[in-house]
ZAMARGU-4260 file (C-alpha; in steps of 0.2 Angstrom, whole numbers, plus 5000, padded with zeros to 4 digits):
<rodrens>
0) 5611/5805/5941 | 5614/5824/5940 | 5608/5838/5951 | 5603/5848/5935 | 5586/5840/5934
5) 5590/5832/5917 | 5591/5814/5923 | 5604/5808/5911 | 5620/5800/5917 | 5631/5812/5907
10) 5624/5827/5915 | 5636/5837/5925 | 5634/5838/5944 | 5634/5854/5954 | 5652/5852/5958
15) 5657/5848/5940 | 5647/5863/5934 | 5656/5875/5946 | 5673/5869/5938 | 5667/5871/5920
20) 5657/5887/5921 | 5671/5899/5923 | 5680/5891/5908 | 5665/5897/5896 | 5666/5914/5888
25) 5656/5928/5895 | 5639/5930/5889 | 5637/5944/5876 | 5626/5958/5883 | 5624/5976/5879
30) 5618/5987/5864 | 5630/5979/5852 | 5633/5962/5861 | 5621/5952/5851 | 5606/5942/5855
35) 5602/5936/5872 | 5605/5918/5875 | 5590/5907/5871 | 5596/5892/5880 | 5605/5890/5897
40) 5623/5886/5895 | 5622/5872/5907 | 5609/5863/5896 | 5620/5866/5881 | 5635/5858/5889
45) 5625/5844/5896 | 5618/5841/5878 | 5636/5840/5871 | 5641/5828/5885 | 5626/5817/5881
50) 5631/5816/5862 | 5649/5812/5868 | 5643/5799/5880 | 5631/5790/5869 | 5638/5793/5852
55) 5628/5799/5837 | 5617/5786/5829
</rodrens>
């Protein structure tokens, strides 16, 4: 089980997240940087891994 609180076997552990997070592009902020992020990046990555893990029915 993961440390992120999701409870799925495909969720990243804290150690895995520390390796993946620096590989993601920086959040766009500022007056012309776009919208604030609606969902935490870690939850998005966990969701992607969940689909990869279980397949898409």
